[in-house]
Structures are given as C-alpha cells and as structure tokens.
C-alpha positions as CSV (number, residue, x, y, z in Angstrom):
1,M,7.5,-112.3,115.5
2,A,4.7,-110.0,116.1
3,G,3.5,-112.6,118.8
4,S,6.9,-112.5,120.3
5,R,7.0,-108.8,120.4
6,R,3.7,-108.7,122.4
7,R,4.8,-111.3,124.9
8,L,7.9,-109.0,125.5
9,D,5.6,-106.0,125.6
10,H,3.1,-107.6,127.8
11,P,4.7,-110.1,130.1
12,P,2.3,-112.7,131.5
13,P,0.8,-111.7,135.0
14,R,2.5,-112.9,138.2
15,D,0.9,-116.0,139.7
16,A,-1.8,-114.9,142.1
17,E,-0.5,-117.2,144.9
18,A,3.2,-116.0,144.5
19,G,2.0,-112.3,144.5
20,G,0.0,-112.8,147.5
21,I,2.8,-114.4,149.3
22,A,5.2,-111.4,148.5
23,R,2.4,-108.9,149.7
24,S,2.3,-110.7,152.8
25,A,6.0,-110.7,153.3
26,E,6.1,-107.0,152.6
27,A,3.2,-106.4,155.2
28,A,4.9,-108.4,157.8
29,G,8.1,-106.4,157.3
30,A,5.9,-103.3,157.7
31,W,4.6,-104.5,161.0
32,R,8.2,-105.3,162.4
33,L,9.3,-102.0,161.3
34,C,6.3,-100.5,163.4
35,D,7.1,-102.8,166.3
36,A,10.8,-101.9,166.4
37,A,10.1,-98.2,166.2
38,A,7.4,-98.4,168.9
39,N,10.1,-100.0,171.2
40,R,12.5,-97.4,170.3
41,A,10.2,-94.5,171.0
42,A,8.8,-96.1,174.3
43,E,12.3,-96.8,175.7
44,A,13.8,-93.2,174.8
45,L,10.7,-91.5,176.3
46,R,11.3,-93.6,179.4
47,V,14.8,-92.5,179.8
48,L,13.9,-88.9,179.1
49,E,11.4,-89.0,181.9
50,D,13.9,-90.7,184.3
51,V,16.4,-87.8,183.4
52,V,13.9,-84.9,184.2
53,R,12.7,-86.9,187.3
54,F,16.0,-88.1,189.0
55,V,18.8,-85.9,187.4
56,L,17.1,-82.7,186.8
57,D,14.7,-83.3,189.8
58,D,12.0,-81.3,187.9
59,G,8.4,-82.3,188.8
60,H,6.7,-80.3,186.0
61,L,8.8,-81.7,183.1
62,T,8.4,-85.2,184.7
63,A,4.6,-84.9,184.4
64,V,5.0,-83.6,180.9
65,A,7.1,-86.6,180.0
66,K,5.1,-89.2,181.8
67,T,1.9,-88.0,179.9
68,L,3.8,-88.1,176.6
69,R,4.9,-91.6,177.3
70,H,1.5,-92.9,178.6
71,D,-0.2,-91.3,175.4
72,L,2.1,-93.2,173.2
73,A,1.3,-96.3,175.0
74,A,-2.4,-95.8,174.8
75,I,-1.9,-95.4,170.8
76,L,0.3,-98.5,170.6
77,A,-2.0,-100.6,172.8
78,G,-5.0,-100.0,170.5
79,P,-6.3,-102.8,168.3
80,A,-5.3,-101.1,165.1
81,L,-1.6,-101.8,166.1
82,A,-2.0,-105.2,167.6
83,P,-0.4,-107.2,164.8
84,R,3.1,-105.8,165.4
85,I,3.5,-107.8,168.3
86,A,2.4,-111.0,166.7
87,L,4.7,-110.5,163.9
88,R,7.7,-109.5,166.2
89,D,10.9,-111.3,165.0
90,A,13.9,-110.1,167.2
91,P,16.1,-113.1,166.3
92,G,15.5,-112.3,162.7
93,D,16.6,-108.7,162.9
94,V,19.4,-108.2,160.3
95,G,20.2,-104.8,162.2
96,A,20.7,-106.3,165.6
97,G,24.1,-105.7,166.9
98,C,25.0,-103.1,164.4
99,V,26.7,-100.1,166.3
100,A,27.0,-96.7,164.8
101,A,30.6,-95.3,164.5
102,G,30.9,-92.1,166.4
103,A,27.8,-92.3,168.6
104,L,27.0,-89.5,170.8
105,G,28.7,-89.8,174.1
106,R,27.0,-89.6,177.5
107,R,28.7,-87.2,180.0
108,D,26.0,-85.3,181.6
109,A,22.3,-84.5,181.6
110,S,22.4,-82.5,178.6
111,D,23.9,-85.4,176.5
112,L,21.3,-87.8,177.9
113,V,18.5,-85.4,176.9
114,A,19.9,-84.9,173.3
115,A,20.6,-88.5,172.6
116,N,17.2,-89.8,173.8
117,A,15.1,-87.0,172.5
118,A,16.7,-87.6,169.0
119,R,16.0,-91.4,169.2
120,A,12.4,-90.8,170.3
121,A,11.8,-88.3,167.6
122,Q,13.3,-90.6,164.9
123,A,11.2,-93.5,166.2
124,L,8.1,-91.4,166.2
125,R,8.9,-90.2,162.6
126,S,9.2,-94.2,161.6
127,L,5.9,-94.8,163.2
128,E,4.0,-91.9,161.6
129,E,5.4,-93.1,158.1
130,V,4.8,-96.7,158.3
131,S,1.5,-96.3,160.0
132,R,0.1,-94.7,156.9
133,V,0.6,-98.0,155.4
134,V,-0.5,-100.5,158.1
135,A,-2.8,-98.2,160.4
136,P,-3.6,-94.9,158.6
137,A,-5.8,-93.7,161.3
138,E,-2.9,-93.6,163.8
139,A,-0.4,-91.4,161.6
140,A,-2.0,-88.2,163.0
141,G,-1.5,-89.3,166.5
142,F,2.3,-90.0,166.0
143,E,2.7,-86.6,164.4
144,G,1.2,-84.9,167.5
145,L,3.4,-86.9,169.9
146,R,6.6,-85.9,167.9
147,Y,5.8,-82.2,167.9
148,R,5.2,-82.5,171.8
149,L,8.4,-84.2,172.2
150,Y,10.3,-81.3,170.5
151,A,8.8,-79.0,173.2
152,L,9.9,-81.4,176.0
153,E,13.3,-81.6,174.6
154,K,13.7,-77.9,174.5
155,A,12.6,-77.4,177.9
156,A,14.8,-80.3,179.3
157,A,17.8,-79.2,177.5
158,G,17.2,-75.5,178.7
159,T,16.8,-76.6,182.3
160,A,20.0,-78.5,182.2
161,R,21.9,-75.8,180.6
162,A,20.6,-73.0,183.1
163,A,21.4,-75.1,185.9
164,G,25.0,-75.2,184.9
165,R,25.2,-71.8,183.8
166,L,23.7,-70.1,187.0
167,R,25.3,-72.6,189.4
168,G,26.4,-70.8,192.5
169,V,24.5,-67.7,191.6
170,N,22.3,-67.0,194.4
171,L,22.0,-63.3,194.5
172,C,21.0,-60.9,191.8
173,V,21.1,-57.2,192.5
174,L,18.9,-55.0,190.6
175,V,20.4,-51.5,189.9
176,D,19.1,-48.3,188.3
177,G,20.9,-45.8,186.4
178,G,22.2,-43.7,189.4
179,A,22.5,-40.1,189.6
180,S,25.6,-40.2,187.2
181,A,27.5,-42.7,185.1
182,A,30.4,-42.4,187.7
183,E,28.2,-43.1,190.5
184,F,26.6,-46.0,188.6
185,E,30.1,-47.4,187.6
186,R,31.1,-47.2,191.4
187,L,28.1,-49.2,192.5
188,V,28.6,-52.0,190.0
189,E,32.3,-52.1,190.6
190,G,31.7,-52.4,194.3
191,L,29.1,-54.9,193.9
192,F,31.3,-57.2,191.8
193,E,34.2,-56.8,194.3
194,A,31.9,-57.8,197.1
195,G,31.2,-61.2,195.3
196,V,28.0,-60.4,193.5
197,R,27.9,-62.6,190.4
198,M,24.6,-61.3,188.8
199,I,23.2,-57.8,188.4
200,Q,20.1,-56.6,186.6
201,V,20.2,-53.0,185.1
202,R,16.5,-52.0,185.8
203,D,15.4,-48.4,185.3
204,K,12.2,-47.8,183.7
205,G,12.4,-44.0,183.9
206,L,15.8,-44.1,182.0
207,G,15.6,-43.0,178.3
208,V,17.1,-45.4,175.8
209,P,20.5,-43.6,175.1
210,R,21.3,-43.4,178.8
211,L,20.0,-47.1,179.4
212,V,22.4,-48.0,176.7
213,D,25.1,-46.2,178.2
214,R,24.6,-47.6,181.7
215,A,24.3,-51.0,180.3
216,R,27.4,-50.9,178.3
217,R,29.3,-49.7,181.6
218,A,27.9,-52.6,183.5
219,V,29.0,-55.1,180.8
220,A,32.6,-53.6,180.6
221,A,33.0,-54.0,184.5
222,A,31.7,-57.4,184.2
223,R,34.3,-58.4,181.4
224,R,37.1,-57.2,183.6
225,R,36.2,-60.0,186.2
226,A,37.3,-63.5,185.7
227,P,35.7,-65.2,182.6
228,A,31.9,-66.2,183.2
229,E,32.1,-65.0,186.8
230,A,29.7,-62.0,186.3
231,V,26.3,-61.9,184.6
232,V,24.7,-58.7,183.5
233,I,21.0,-58.8,182.6
234,V,19.0,-55.8,181.1
235,N,15.5,-55.6,182.3
236,D,12.6,-55.5,179.6
237,R,14.8,-54.3,176.7
238,A,16.1,-57.2,174.6
239,D,17.3,-54.8,171.9
240,V,19.4,-53.0,174.5
241,A,20.8,-56.3,175.8
242,A,21.8,-57.5,172.4
243,A,23.3,-54.0,171.4
244,V,25.6,-53.9,174.3
245,G,26.5,-57.7,174.5
246,A,24.9,-58.2,177.8
247,S,24.5,-61.6,179.2
248,G,20.9,-61.5,178.6
249,V,17.4,-59.9,179.3
250,H,14.6,-60.1,181.8
251,V,11.1,-60.2,180.6
252,G,7.7,-59.9,182.4
253,A,4.2,-60.6,181.3
254,E,3.6,-57.2,179.5
255,D,7.1,-57.6,177.7
256,L,8.3,-59.6,174.8
257,P,7.5,-63.1,175.1
258,V,10.3,-65.3,175.9
259,I,10.5,-66.9,172.5
260,S,10.6,-63.5,170.9
261,A,13.2,-62.2,173.3
262,R,15.3,-65.4,172.5
263,R,15.3,-64.3,168.8
264,V,16.6,-60.8,169.6
265,V,19.2,-61.8,172.1
266,G,20.4,-65.1,170.5
267,A,20.6,-68.7,171.5
268,E,23.3,-68.4,174.0
269,A,22.0,-65.4,176.0
270,V,20.2,-65.9,179.4
271,V,16.6,-65.1,179.3
272,G,14.7,-64.6,182.5
273,R,10.9,-64.5,183.0
274,T,8.8,-63.0,185.7
275,A,6.0,-65.4,187.0
276,H,3.2,-64.6,189.5
277,A,1.5,-67.9,189.3
278,V,2.5,-71.6,188.9
279,E,0.9,-71.9,185.5
280,E,3.0,-68.7,184.3
281,A,6.1,-70.6,185.6
282,R,5.3,-74.0,183.9
283,T,4.7,-71.9,180.6
284,A,8.0,-70.1,180.9
285,V,9.8,-73.4,181.4
286,L,8.3,-74.7,178.2
287,D,9.0,-71.5,176.2
288,G,12.7,-72.0,177.2
289,A,13.4,-69.4,179.9
290,D,16.7,-69.8,181.7
291,Y,15.6,-68.5,185.0
292,L,12.4,-67.3,186.8
293,G,11.7,-64.2,189.0
294,V,8.8,-65.2,191.4
295,G,6.9,-62.8,193.4
296,P,6.3,-60.0,194.5
297,C,7.1,-61.3,197.8
298,F,6.9,-58.1,200.1
299,P,6.1,-54.3,199.7
300,S,9.1,-52.5,197.9
301,P,10.1,-48.9,198.0
302,T,11.2,-49.3,194.4
303,K,8.0,-50.6,192.9
304,T,4.1,-50.4,193.9
305,F,2.3,-53.7,193.9
306,T,-1.3,-54.3,194.0
307,A,-1.0,-58.0,195.3
308,F,1.6,-60.2,196.7
309,A,2.7,-63.7,196.0
310,P,1.3,-66.0,198.7
311,G,3.9,-68.4,200.4
312,D,2.3,-71.5,199.0
313,F,2.9,-70.2,195.5
314,L,6.8,-69.8,196.3
315,A,6.7,-73.5,197.7
316,A,4.8,-74.9,194.7
317,V,7.4,-73.4,192.4
318,A,10.2,-74.6,194.3
319,A,8.8,-78.0,194.6
320,E,7.7,-78.6,191.0
321,I,10.3,-76.6,188.9
322,A,14.0,-77.2,188.7
323,L,15.0,-74.0,186.7
324,P,16.9,-71.5,188.6
325,T,14.3,-69.3,190.6
326,F,14.8,-66.0,192.4
327,A,12.4,-64.6,194.7
328,I,11.7,-60.8,194.1
329,G,10.0,-57.9,195.6
330,G,10.9,-56.2,198.8
331,I,13.5,-58.8,199.9
332,T,15.6,-57.7,202.9
333,L,18.2,-59.4,205.1
334,E,15.4,-59.7,207.8
335,R,12.8,-61.2,205.4
336,L,15.4,-63.6,203.8
337,D,14.7,-66.5,206.2
338,D,11.1,-66.5,205.4
339,V,11.8,-66.7,201.7
340,L,14.5,-69.4,202.1
341,G,12.0,-71.4,204.2
342,R,9.6,-71.7,201.4
343,G,12.2,-73.5,199.4
344,I,13.4,-70.7,197.2
345,G,17.2,-70.6,197.4
346,R,18.0,-67.6,195.2
347,V,16.8,-63.9,195.6
348,A,16.9,-60.7,193.6
349,V,17.4,-57.5,195.6
350,A,17.2,-53.9,194.7
351,S,17.0,-51.1,197.7
352,A,18.0,-53.2,200.5
353,I,21.3,-53.3,198.9
354,T,21.6,-50.4,196.4
355,A,20.2,-47.8,198.9
356,A,22.3,-49.1,201.8
357,H,24.9,-46.8,203.4
358,D,27.5,-49.4,202.1
359,P,26.1,-51.3,199.2
360,A,29.0,-53.6,198.9
361,A,28.8,-54.5,202.6
362,A,25.1,-55.2,202.3
363,A,25.7,-57.4,199.4
364,A,28.2,-59.3,201.2
365,A,25.9,-59.9,204.1
366,F,23.3,-61.3,201.8
367,I,25.8,-63.6,200.1
368,A,27.0,-64.9,203.5
369,R,23.5,-65.5,204.7
370,L,22.5,-67.3,201.5
371,A,25.6,-69.5,201.8
372,A,24.8,-70.4,205.3
373,R,21.3,-71.4,204.7
374,Q,21.7,-73.8,201.8
375,P,23.9,-76.8,200.9
376,A,26.7,-76.2,198.3
377,E,25.7,-77.0,194.8
378,P,27.3,-79.9,193.1
C-alpha cells in the first residue's frame, strides 16, 4: 500500500521523447501565432498608409505610416524571427474562415482608420507577447511600434474628423470685444447674416469677465443659426471656451499645448493651433489639433510681427498636411490671391473685415472670392 501511495503521489516521469514532441508542437504553434500576427499587423498598417495617402491626401501622415510599416518589416525580416515562415501552415489554421458577428462597418475614412488601427494594435500586442516566448529580444521593438501606432491613429482620426467638421468653412473672422456689448452683438450677427460660418473671439486686452460676456453672446448668436452652421472659437482661453460652451479654442506657441487644451474643452471641441514652421505644423497634427493657423503672412494693423512667413512655408504646409489650414496675419482682399496661389484655401481675417465701413459686405466679398478661386469640396 505504501508503495502504491508513493506511485500515486509521484507519478513516473513522462517519456523524454514524447515530452520533446510535445514541446516541439507547442513551439511550432507559437511560431504560427507569430506569423499570423505579423501578417495581420503588416496588412493593417498598409491599409492605414493607403488611407492617409489616397483618402486623406496627407503627405505628413503618409510618411509617418510608411516609416512605421518599414520598421515593422525590418524587425520581421531579422534572423530571430525567420522560423515563423518555415512553420507557416495556412491550410491548417482552424480559425480560417471564421467571421465575427457585428464586425465594424466601413462607411468613410474614419471607419477605415478605426478598423485597421485596431487590427494593427491587436496584432502588435500578440507579436509582443509571443515574441517573449520565441524571440525575447524583439518584444521591446513590437511594444514601441504599438505606441507609435496609437499616435498615428489619433492624428489620422483627428484629420478625418476635422475635414468633415470644417467642410466648407473657408473664412474665419477674428473679432475683438468692441466698444460695447451691443456693438459686438451687431457685428457678430451681421457677419453670420453675411454667410460667415466661423468667428474667433480674440481680444488680449479684455478682462476675463468681459471676455466671458462677449464669448457667451457670440455663442448665443451662433445657436440662433441653423444647427452646426456657425463655429465660435475663443482665442487663448480654453477655460473661457469651456465655460460658455463655445465650439472650441485656438492656442499658440505660448498658450496651453493642444493636448492640455483638449482636456479642458473636451473631446468633441475644436482645437486650433498656430504654426510658424513646418515642424510646428507636423507636431500640431500629431498632438490632435483640428485646424492650423499659419503665418503671419503680411503686416497687420491689429498685431505687431517681427517676422513673416515665407511663401514656401505656406506652400509646404499646403502640400504636406491635409488638416484644415487658415492663412493668418494681414490678409486683405487685395492680398487674397497671393495666399491662395500658395495652395492655402482658407484665411483668417481681422481688420480687413471688422474695421471696414460695412463689415458684412466686406465678409461677403471675401466669401465670394474664396468660392470663385477653389473647387467645391466633396
């Protein structure tokens, strides 16, 4: 009995050869998992690259996506992961042909970005986990790619969203607080009546209580328009924009960063960012800005500039970045063609409209010229 008890408590060791076969089969399965995840990641990243290249028409994000895809390919091509191809067994994949119920539909660019970013992220996580078993030195590389993918997804999704939200908005009028609340209201109402669909309340000399009052009045005027027809942005002050329910905030290099401003105004708000160099514009895209203000283009009676944006900067941003972009700084009707000739199709205008004898008529003239100089948006 004692001997029997010992045999039950201490079963005999598995046959060495059988154990070796079991371990070999398990390793083969891990390599097959690695191979399938690698293929899914590469395919999804290719789709993301194609979407930002051909649908969003964004050269900057295309370069980001291409670099990410190439860096994945470099890791996968290394000798440490070579066994995955030798052990590939597509006919023996028990999951082939399985289709998930309720799969995400594909209706527009946002859907394509969301679906393929999710697929790539899941595949990269699988690669990170299984590589810890079959090729531990590669795990950190897959983790780094996954976090870079998250940044690309944010920028691509934001660009797709912004393009839709600001579709047809080619003119932003910058308004100060005016001599009185009544004067301010008349100006804003007149601009909206003339067809202006975006205004920015910008008055750096106005105290916070009066700025809140003016911004609140602008928002009320906008809400009297057709739904989603009028956008009201507050310059600099994300707290004021959030307090009055404005559409969003515009920030510059010395203001809250885009990411911090977004936390104040919320995920659905519009966040604009001023850019004075191409690298600033690229960073703003990756940070999640909804539109750019690029310049200053010309001398302005409302603001003193020490330097002006060269024409090749405007052309570079127009050629590389699909995010809605407004040229700013001293824009007049006479200078408009010069700006449009650089490839920038939107402008932010202050005194050329607000200081005109008839601001509404001046705004209507800008709107007509902008419409005549560019093709209709889809």
